[in-house]
MIZALO-758203 format. One line per field, with one value per residue: residue number from 1; residue in three letters; y, z, x of N, C-alpha, C, CB in turn; chain. Coordinates in steps of 0.2 Angstrom, whole numbers, plus 5000, padded with zeros to 4 digits. Atoms other than C-alpha are relative to their C-alpha. Last residue first. Glycine has a CB too. Layout:
BEGIN
lonu: NUM  ...
milo: ALA  ...
n.py: Y  ...
n.pz: Z  ...
n.px: X  ...
ca.py: Y  ...
ca.pz: Z  ...
ca.px: X  ...
c.py: Y  ...
c.pz: Z  ...
c.px: X  ...
cb.py: Y  ...
cb.pz: Z  ...
cb.px: X  ...
pafi: A  ...
//
This chain:
BEGIN
lonu: 218  217  216  215  214  213  212  211  210  209  208  207  206  205  204  203  202  201  200  199  198  197  196  195  194  193  192  191  190  189  188  187  186  185  184  183  182  181  180  179  178  177  176  175  174  173  172  171  170  169  168  167  166  165  164  163  162  161  160  159  158  157  156  155  154  153  152  151  150  149  148  147  146  145  144  143  142  141  140  139  138  137  136  135  134  133  132  131  130  129  128  127  126  125  124  123  122  121  120  119  118  117  116  115  114  113  112  111  110  109  108  107  106  105  104  103  102  101  100  99  98  97  96  95  94  93  92  91  90  89  88  87  86  85  84  83  82  81  80  79  78  77  76  75  74  73  72  71  70  69  68  67  66  65  64  63  62  61  60  59  58  57  56  55  54  53  52  51  50  49  48  47  46  45  44  43  42  41  40  39  38  37  36  35  34  33  32  31  30  29  28  27  26  25  24  23  22  21  20  19  18  17  16  15  14  13  12  11  10  9  8  7  6  5  4  3  2  1
milo: GLU  ALA  PRO  VAL  ALA  VAL  VAL  VAL  LYS  ALA  PRO  ARG  LEU  GLU  VAL  ASP  GLY  LEU  ARG  TYR  GLY  VAL  GLU  VAL  VAL  GLU  LEU  ILE  THR  THR  LYS  GLU  ALA  GLY  PRO  THR  PRO  GLN  GLN  PHE  ILE  ALA  GLU  HIS  ARG  GLN  PRO  ASP  PHE  GLU  GLU  GLY  LYS  GLU  GLY  TYR  ALA  VAL  VAL  GLY  LEU  ARG  GLU  VAL  VAL  THR  ARG  VAL  LYS  ASP  ALA  ILE  VAL  ALA  PHE  PRO  THR  GLY  ASP  VAL  LEU  ASP  GLY  HIS  GLN  ALA  ALA  ARG  ASP  LEU  ASP  ASP  LEU  VAL  PRO  VAL  LEU  GLY  LYS  ALA  ALA  GLU  GLY  LYS  ALA  ARG  GLU  ILE  GLU  VAL  GLN  ARG  GLN  GLU  GLU  THR  ARG  ARG  ARG  TYR  ASN  ALA  TYR  GLU  ALA  GLN  LEU  ARG  LYS  LEU  ASP  ASN  LEU  LEU  THR  SER  GLU  LEU  ASP  ALA  LEU  VAL  ALA  ASP  GLU  ALA  ALA  ALA  GLU  GLY  THR  GLN  THR  ALA  GLY  LEU  ILE  ASP  ASP  VAL  THR  LEU  ASP  ASN  PRO  ALA  GLY  ASP  VAL  PRO  THR  GLU  ASP  SER  GLY  GLU  ALA  ALA  ALA  ALA  GLU  ARG  SER  ASP  PRO  HIS  HIS  PRO  ALA  PRO  GLY  SER  ALA  GLN  ALA  ASP  SER  GLY  GLU  SER  ARG  GLY  GLU  ALA  SER  GLU  PRO  ASN  GLN  ASN  GLU  ASP  PHE  ASN  LYS  ASP  THR  MET
n.py: 5002  5001  4995  5003  4996  4998  4999  4994  5000  4994  4996  4998  5001  4996  5003  5003  5003  5000  5005  5000  5007  5000  5003  5003  5006  5000  4994  5000  4997  5001  5006  5004  5005  4998  4997  4993  4996  4994  4996  4996  5002  4995  5004  4997  4997  5004  5006  5006  5007  5004  5005  4998  4997  4993  4999  4998  4999  4994  5000  4999  5007  5004  4998  5003  5007  5001  4999  5006  5006  4999  5001  5008  5002  4999  5004  5006  5004  4999  5001  4993  5000  5003  4994  4997  4997  4994  4995  4997  4996  4993  4996  4997  4995  4994  4997  4997  4993  4998  5000  4994  4995  5003  4999  4993  4999  5003  4995  4995  5002  5000  4993  4997  5003  4997  4994  5000  5001  4994  4994  5002  5000  4993  4997  5002  4996  4993  4999  5001  4993  4995  5002  4998  4993  4998  5002  4995  4994  5000  5000  4993  4996  5002  4999  4992  4998  5002  4995  4994  5001  5000  4993  4996  5002  4997  4993  4999  5002  4995  4994  5002  5005  4999  4998  5006  5000  4997  4994  4994  4999  5004  4995  4999  4993  4995  4998  4996  4994  4996  4997  4995  4994  4997  4996  5004  5001  4998  5002  4994  5000  5003  4996  4996  4995  4995  4997  4995  4995  4995  4996  4995  4994  4996  4995  4995  4995  4996  4994  4997  5005  5005  4997  4998  5007  5002  4995  5002  4999  4996
n.pz: 5002  4994  5000  5004  4999  5006  4998  5000  4995  4997  5002  4995  4994  4995  4993  4999  5006  5004  5005  5004  5004  5007  5002  4994  5001  4996  4996  4995  5001  4994  5001  5005  5003  5006  5004  5001  5004  4997  5005  4998  4993  4996  4995  4993  4998  5002  4996  5004  4997  5000  5005  5005  4999  4998  4995  5002  4995  5001  4995  5004  5000  5005  5006  5001  5001  5007  5005  5000  5003  5007  5003  5000  5005  5007  5001  5002  4994  4998  5006  5002  5006  4998  5001  4993  4997  5004  4998  4993  5001  5003  4994  4995  5003  5000  4993  4999  5000  4994  4994  4999  4997  4993  4995  4998  4995  4994  4997  4998  4994  4995  4998  4997  4994  4996  4999  4995  4994  4998  4997  4994  4995  4999  4996  4993  4997  4999  4994  4994  4999  4998  4993  4995  4999  4996  4993  4998  4999  4994  4994  4999  4996  4993  4997  4999  4994  4994  4999  4997  4993  4996  5000  4995  4994  4998  4999  4993  4995  5000  4997  4992  4998  4993  4998  5002  5007  5001  5004  4996  4997  4994  4994  4995  5001  5000  4994  4997  5004  4998  4993  5001  5003  4995  4995  4995  4993  4995  4993  4995  4996  4993  4995  4996  5004  5002  4993  4998  5005  4998  4994  5002  5003  4995  4997  5004  5001  4994  5001  4994  4995  5000  4998  4993  4996  5000  4996  4993  4997  4994
n.px: 5007  5005  5006  5005  5006  5003  5007  5003  5005  5001  5005  5004  4997  5003  5000  5007  5002  4994  5000  4994  4999  4999  4993  4997  4995  4994  5000  4995  4993  4996  4997  5003  4995  4997  5005  4998  5004  5003  5004  5005  5001  5004  5003  5001  4993  4995  4999  4999  4998  5006  5000  5004  5007  5001  5005  5006  5005  5004  5006  5006  5003  4996  5002  5007  4999  4997  5005  5005  4997  5000  5007  5002  4996  5003  5006  4998  4999  4993  4994  4998  4995  4994  4995  4999  5006  5001  4995  5002  5006  4997  4997  5006  5003  4996  5000  5006  4999  4996  5005  5003  4995  4998  5005  4999  4994  5002  5004  4996  4996  5005  5002  4994  5000  5006  4999  4995  5003  5004  4996  4997  5005  5001  4994  5000  5005  4998  4995  5004  5004  4995  4998  5006  5001  4995  5002  5006  4998  4997  5004  5004  4995  5000  5006  5001  4996  5004  5005  4997  4998  5006  5003  4996  5002  5007  4999  4997  5005  5005  4997  5000  4995  4999  4993  4995  4998  4993  5000  5000  5007  5001  4999  5005  5003  4995  4999  5005  5001  4994  5001  5005  4997  4996  5003  5004  4997  5006  4998  4999  5007  5000  4996  5005  5003  4994  4999  5005  5000  4994  5002  5005  4996  4996  5005  5002  4994  4999  5005  5000  4999  5006  5006  5000  5001  5007  5003  4999  4994  5001
ca.py: 6503  6511  6507  6498  6505  6493  6490  6482  6468  6467  6449  6442  6434  6431  6423  6429  6441  6444  6450  6461  6467  6482  6479  6489  6499  6510  6514  6503  6503  6494  6503  6517  6525  6540  6535  6523  6506  6499  6482  6475  6463  6463  6453  6461  6453  6441  6449  6465  6481  6497  6508  6523  6520  6510  6491  6485  6482  6474  6462  6461  6454  6471  6480  6470  6474  6492  6492  6484  6497  6512  6505  6503  6522  6527  6518  6526  6543  6554  6556  6553  6536  6536  6548  6536  6532  6529  6517  6508  6506  6500  6487  6481  6479  6469  6457  6455  6451  6433  6432  6438  6423  6411  6422  6422  6403  6403  6415  6403  6388  6397  6402  6384  6378  6390  6384  6366  6369  6378  6365  6351  6359  6361  6343  6338  6348  6341  6324  6326  6334  6319  6306  6315  6314  6296  6292  6302  6293  6276  6280  6286  6270  6259  6268  6268  6249  6246  6257  6246  6230  6236  6241  6224  6215  6226  6222  6204  6203  6214  6203  6187  6194  6202  6201  6192  6206  6203  6201  6189  6175  6177  6185  6172  6175  6160  6149  6148  6142  6130  6123  6121  6112  6100  6097  6091  6102  6098  6099  6100  6085  6088  6091  6085  6078  6069  6060  6056  6048  6039  6032  6027  6019  6009  6004  5997  5988  5981  5975  5964  5951  5963  5977  5967  5959  5976  5981  5965  5968  5960
ca.pz: 5855  5856  5841  5847  5853  5855  5869  5862  5863  5847  5842  5846  5835  5820  5807  5789  5788  5806  5817  5832  5841  5853  5870  5878  5863  5866  5856  5841  5830  5828  5816  5816  5833  5837  5855  5861  5868  5875  5871  5881  5879  5860  5852  5836  5820  5813  5823  5814  5822  5812  5817  5828  5840  5833  5832  5823  5826  5812  5815  5799  5808  5804  5813  5829  5828  5826  5841  5852  5847  5850  5867  5872  5867  5877  5892  5890  5891  5875  5872  5888  5888  5906  5901  5909  5892  5885  5899  5896  5877  5882  5894  5880  5868  5880  5882  5863  5861  5865  5852  5839  5840  5838  5824  5815  5816  5809  5795  5790  5791  5779  5767  5767  5763  5749  5742  5744  5735  5721  5720  5719  5706  5695  5698  5693  5677  5673  5676  5664  5651  5652  5651  5636  5628  5632  5624  5608  5607  5609  5596  5584  5588  5583  5567  5563  5566  5554  5541  5543  5542  5526  5518  5523  5514  5499  5499  5501  5486  5475  5480  5476  5458  5450  5431  5427  5435  5452  5451  5465  5453  5443  5425  5411  5396  5400  5405  5388  5381  5395  5393  5374  5377  5390  5378  5364  5350  5332  5319  5301  5289  5278  5259  5248  5234  5246  5254  5237  5231  5247  5244  5227  5233  5246  5232  5222  5236  5240  5222  5223  5209  5196  5201  5201  5184  5176  5182  5175  5158  5149
ca.px: 4231  4248  4260  4276  4292  4306  4319  4334  4347  4357  4361  4378  4391  4380  4391  4386  4401  4406  4392  4390  4375  4375  4368  4354  4349  4333  4318  4321  4306  4289  4278  4266  4272  4261  4258  4271  4268  4284  4290  4305  4319  4318  4332  4337  4345  4331  4318  4321  4315  4315  4330  4326  4340  4354  4359  4374  4392  4403  4417  4429  4444  4452  4438  4441  4460  4456  4444  4457  4470  4458  4454  4472  4475  4460  4467  4484  4476  4478  4460  4449  4441  4433  4419  4405  4398  4416  4419  4403  4407  4425  4417  4405  4420  4429  4414  4414  4432  4431  4417  4430  4441  4426  4420  4437  4436  4418  4423  4437  4426  4413  4427  4434  4416  4414  4431  4427  4410  4419  4433  4420  4410  4426  4430  4413  4414  4431  4425  4410  4421  4433  4419  4412  4429  4431  4414  4418  4435  4427  4415  4428  4439  4424  4421  4439  4439  4424  4433  4449  4439  4431  4447  4455  4441  4443  4462  4459  4447  4459  4474  4464  4461  4446  4449  4433  4422  4413  4394  4392  4387  4403  4401  4402  4414  4426  4411  4405  4421  4424  4406  4409  4426  4417  4403  4413  4419  4412  4426  4420  4424  4439  4436  4421  4433  4444  4428  4422  4438  4439  4421  4426  4442  4432  4419  4433  4441  4424  4421  4437  4436  4428  4439  4455  4450  4448  4465  4473  4466  4452
c.py: 5006  4998  4999  5005  4997  5003  5003  5001  5007  4999  5006  5004  5001  4999  5005  4997  4998  4996  5000  4994  5000  4993  5001  4997  4999  4994  5001  5006  4999  5002  4999  4993  4996  4995  5003  5003  5007  5003  5005  5003  5003  4998  5006  4995  5003  5003  4996  4994  4995  4993  4996  4995  5002  5002  5008  5001  5003  5001  5007  5000  5000  4993  4996  5002  4997  4993  4999  5001  4994  4994  5001  4999  4992  4997  5001  4995  4993  4996  5002  4999  5007  5000  4997  5005  5004  5003  5006  5005  5003  5004  5006  5004  5003  5006  5006  5003  5004  5007  5001  5000  5006  5005  4998  5002  5007  5001  4997  5006  5006  4998  5000  5007  5002  4997  5004  5007  5000  4998  5006  5005  4999  5002  5008  5002  4998  5004  5007  5001  4999  5006  5006  4999  5003  5008  5002  4998  5005  5007  5000  5000  5007  5005  4999  5002  5007  5002  4998  5006  5007  4999  5000  5007  5004  4998  5003  5007  5002  4998  5005  5006  4999  4995  5001  5001  4994  4999  5003  5006  5007  5002  4996  5005  5001  5007  5006  5003  5005  5007  5005  5003  5006  5007  5003  5005  4996  4999  5002  4997  5006  5002  4997  5004  5005  5005  5006  5004  5006  5005  5005  5004  5005  5006  5004  5005  5006  5005  5004  5006  5003  4995  4995  5003  5002  4994  4999  5005  4998  5001
c.pz: 5001  4997  5006  5000  4995  5002  4994  5003  5001  5005  5004  4997  5006  5007  5005  5007  5001  4994  4996  4995  4996  4997  4993  4999  5007  4998  5004  5004  5006  4998  5006  4999  4995  4996  4993  4995  5000  4995  5004  4995  5003  5007  5004  5004  5007  5003  4999  5004  4995  5003  5000  4994  4994  5002  5002  5006  4997  5006  4999  5005  4996  4999  4994  4993  4998  4998  4993  4994  5000  4997  4993  4996  4999  4994  4994  4999  4997  5006  5003  4995  4998  4994  5003  4999  5006  5002  4996  5002  5007  4998  4997  5005  5004  4997  5001  5007  5002  5001  5006  5006  5002  5003  5007  5005  5002  5005  5007  5004  5002  5007  5007  5002  5004  5007  5004  5002  5006  5007  5002  5003  5007  5006  5001  5004  5007  5003  5001  5007  5006  5002  5003  5007  5004  5001  5005  5008  5002  5002  5006  5006  5000  5004  5008  5003  5001  5007  5006  5001  5002  5007  5004  5001  5006  5007  5002  5002  5007  5006  5001  5004  5008  5003  5007  5002  5000  4993  4999  4996  5004  5003  5006  5005  5005  4999  5000  5006  5002  4996  5002  5007  5000  4997  5005  5005  5004  5007  5004  5007  5005  5003  5007  5005  5004  4996  4998  5006  5002  4995  5002  5005  4998  4996  5005  5003  4995  5000  5006  5000  5007  5006  5000  5002  5007  5004  5000  5005  5007  5003
c.px: 4995  4993  4995  4994  4995  4994  4996  4994  4997  4994  4999  4994  4996  5004  4997  5000  4993  4998  5006  4999  5006  5001  5000  5007  5003  5005  5006  4999  5003  5007  5005  5003  4995  5004  5003  4995  5001  4995  4996  4996  4994  4999  4996  4996  4999  5007  5005  5001  5000  5002  4993  5000  4997  4993  5000  4995  4994  4995  4997  4993  4994  4998  5004  4998  4993  5001  5003  4995  4996  5003  5000  4994  4999  5004  4996  4994  5002  5002  5006  5006  5002  5006  5007  5006  5001  4994  4999  5005  4998  4994  5003  5003  4994  4997  5005  4999  4994  5001  5004  4995  4997  5005  5001  4994  5001  5006  4998  4996  5005  5004  4996  4998  5006  5001  4995  5002  5006  4997  4996  5005  5003  4994  4999  5005  4999  4994  5002  5004  4996  4996  5004  5001  4994  5000  5005  4998  4995  5003  5003  4995  4997  5005  5000  4994  5000  5004  4996  4994  5003  5001  4994  4998  5004  4998  4993  5001  5003  4995  4994  5002  4999  5005  5001  5007  5005  5003  5007  5001  5000  4993  4998  5002  4995  4997  5006  5001  4995  5000  5006  4999  4994  5004  5004  4997  4995  5003  4994  5001  5001  4993  4999  5004  4996  4997  5006  5001  4995  5000  5006  4998  4995  5004  5004  4996  4998  5005  5001  4995  4999  5001  4994  4993  5000  4998  4992  4996  5000  5006
cb.py: 4994  5007  4999  4993  5008  4994  5005  5002  4998  5006  4997  5003  5005  4999  4998  4995  4994  4996  5000  4999  4999  5005  4993  4995  5002  5001  4999  4998  5008  4992  4999  5004  4995  5007  5006  5000  4998  5005  4995  5005  5001  5001  4996  5006  5005  5000  4997  5001  4999  4999  4995  5007  5005  5004  4996  4996  5005  5000  4999  4994  4998  5000  5008  5003  4996  5004  5007  5000  4999  5006  5005  4997  5001  5008  5002  4996  5000  5007  5005  5004  4996  4993  5006  4995  4995  4998  4997  4994  4996  4998  4996  4994  4998  4998  4995  4996  5003  4996  4993  5003  5001  4993  4997  5004  4997  4993  5001  5004  4994  4995  5004  5000  4992  4998  5004  4996  4993  5001  5002  4993  4996  5004  4999  4992  4999  5003  4995  4993  5001  5001  4993  4996  5003  4998  4992  4999  5003  4995  4994  5002  5001  4993  4997  5003  4997  4993  5000  5003  4994  4994  5002  5000  4993  4997  5004  4997  4993  5000  5003  4994  5003  4999  5005  4998  5006  4996  5006  4999  4994  5001  5006  4993  5000  4999  4995  4996  4998  4996  4995  4997  4998  4996  4995  4995  5007  4995  5002  5004  4993  5003  5007  4996  4997  4996  4996  4996  4998  4996  4996  4996  4997  4996  4996  4997  4996  4996  4997  5002  4997  4996  5006  5004  4996  5000  5007  5000  5008  4997
cb.pz: 5004  5004  4993  5003  4998  4996  5006  4992  5007  4996  5000  5006  5001  5001  5002  4995  4998  5004  4995  5005  4996  4998  5003  5004  4995  5007  5005  4998  4998  5001  4993  4994  5005  5001  5004  4997  5002  5003  4997  5006  5004  4997  5004  4999  4995  4993  5001  4995  5006  4992  5000  4997  5006  4994  5006  4994  5005  4993  5007  4996  5007  5002  4999  5005  5006  5000  5001  5007  5004  4999  5004  5007  5001  4999  5006  5006  5004  5002  4995  5006  4994  5003  5004  5005  5000  4992  4999  5005  4997  4993  5003  5003  4993  4997  5005  4998  4994  5000  5000  4994  4995  5000  4997  4994  4996  5000  4996  4994  4998  4999  4995  4995  5000  4997  4994  4997  5000  4995  4994  4999  4998  4993  4996  5000  4996  4993  4999  5000  4994  4995  5001  4998  4993  4998  5001  4996  4994  5000  4999  4993  4996  5001  4997  4993  4998  5000  4994  4995  5000  4997  4993  4998  5001  4995  4993  5000  4999  4994  4997  5001  4999  5003  4995  4993  4998  5005  5003  5005  5004  5005  5000  5003  4993  4994  5004  5000  4992  4999  5005  4998  4993  5002  5004  5003  5003  4999  5002  5000  5003  5004  5000  5003  4995  4996  5005  5001  4993  5000  5006  4997  4994  5003  5004  4993  4998  5007  4999  5003  4999  4994  4995  5002  4998  4993  4997  5002  4999  5005
cb.px: 4998  5000  4996  4997  5001  4998  5000  5000  5002  4999  4993  5003  5006  4992  5007  4999  5004  5006  4993  5006  4993  5006  5001  4995  5005  4999  4994  5007  4999  5000  5003  5000  5003  5004  4997  5007  4992  5005  4995  5002  5006  4993  5005  4996  5002  5001  4993  5006  4995  4998  5006  5003  5001  5004  5000  4997  5003  4996  5003  4999  4999  5008  5002  4995  5003  5007  4997  4997  5006  5004  4995  5001  5008  4999  4995  5004  4994  5001  4998  5003  4997  5000  4998  5002  4994  4999  5007  4999  4994  5003  5006  4996  4997  5007  5001  4994  5004  5006  4997  4996  5005  5002  4993  4999  5006  4998  4993  5004  5004  4995  4997  5005  5000  4994  5002  5006  4997  4994  5004  5004  4994  4997  5007  5000  4993  5002  5006  4996  4995  5005  5003  4994  4999  5007  5000  4994  5003  5006  4995  4997  5006  5003  4994  5001  5007  4999  4995  5005  5005  4995  4999  5007  5002  4995  5002  5007  4999  4997  5006  5004  5007  4993  5002  4999  5004  5005  4996  5006  4998  5005  4996  4998  4997  5004  5003  4993  4999  5006  4999  4993  5002  5006  4995  5004  5001  4994  5007  4993  4998  5006  4998  4995  4995  5005  5003  4993  4999  5006  4998  4994  5004  5005  4995  4997  5006  5001  4993  5007  5007  5000  4998  5005  5006  4997  5001  5007  5002  4995
pafi: A  A  A  A  A  A  A  A  A  A  A  A  A  A  A  A  A  A  A  A  A  A  A  A  A  A  A  A  A  A  A  A  A  A  A  A  A  A  A  A  A  A  A  A  A  A  A  A  A  A  A  A  A  A  A  A  A  A  A  A  A  A  A  A  A  A  A  A  A  A  A  A  A  A  A  A  A  A  A  A  A  A  A  A  A  A  A  A  A  A  A  A  A  A  A  A  A  A  A  A  A  A  A  A  A  A  A  A  A  A  A  A  A  A  A  A  A  A  A  A  A  A  A  A  A  A  A  A  A  A  A  A  A  A  A  A  A  A  A  A  A  A  A  A  A  A  A  A  A  A  A  A  A  A  A  A  A  A  A  A  A  A  A  A  A  A  A  A  A  A  A  A  A  A  A  A  A  A  A  A  A  A  A  A  A  A  A  A  A  A  A  A  A  A  A  A  A  A  A  A  A  A  A  A  A  A  A  A  A  A  A  A  A  A  A  A  A  A
//
């Protein structure tokens, strides 16, 4: 028996170990099994985030989207504010236009009243001129007639209008009836005689016309 055979007989474990090693070398390297952490990482690399964002979404993309949303919200607020201010401006313009119109109307009324107060002082003078004309005192070419013409010209420039003539229909808003005379054939109340001429300046009544009216006879 040789030394080799002796070693195998004396150390059966070593022989068995060589045998197993030979089998292992014959079968090739054992397959590699990844642990659970590696598997989870591999699976997680292909997963889509819960919020549906893609894997390549960066922090800058998220911040950019947030800033875009904030800018859109800010633009909407500014648009609402602009619309509100524009409506307020239009309302103020309309109010100012109405104020100017009312002020102008009131100013015209005040002007007419002031003119009327000035013209009222001339009404007795006009009555005297009418009486003088009826008595034949206003002869053309005389100083008195010239003065009378100047006074009447000033009155006309002020806008004073005389009214009240014989034969007109009686108007209680403009005429003051001092006497009513039943007249046969009269179908409506008319002016029979003018005692005092009436005067008005625009809408301002300086003096109503004093008249005698003819009424239908019963």
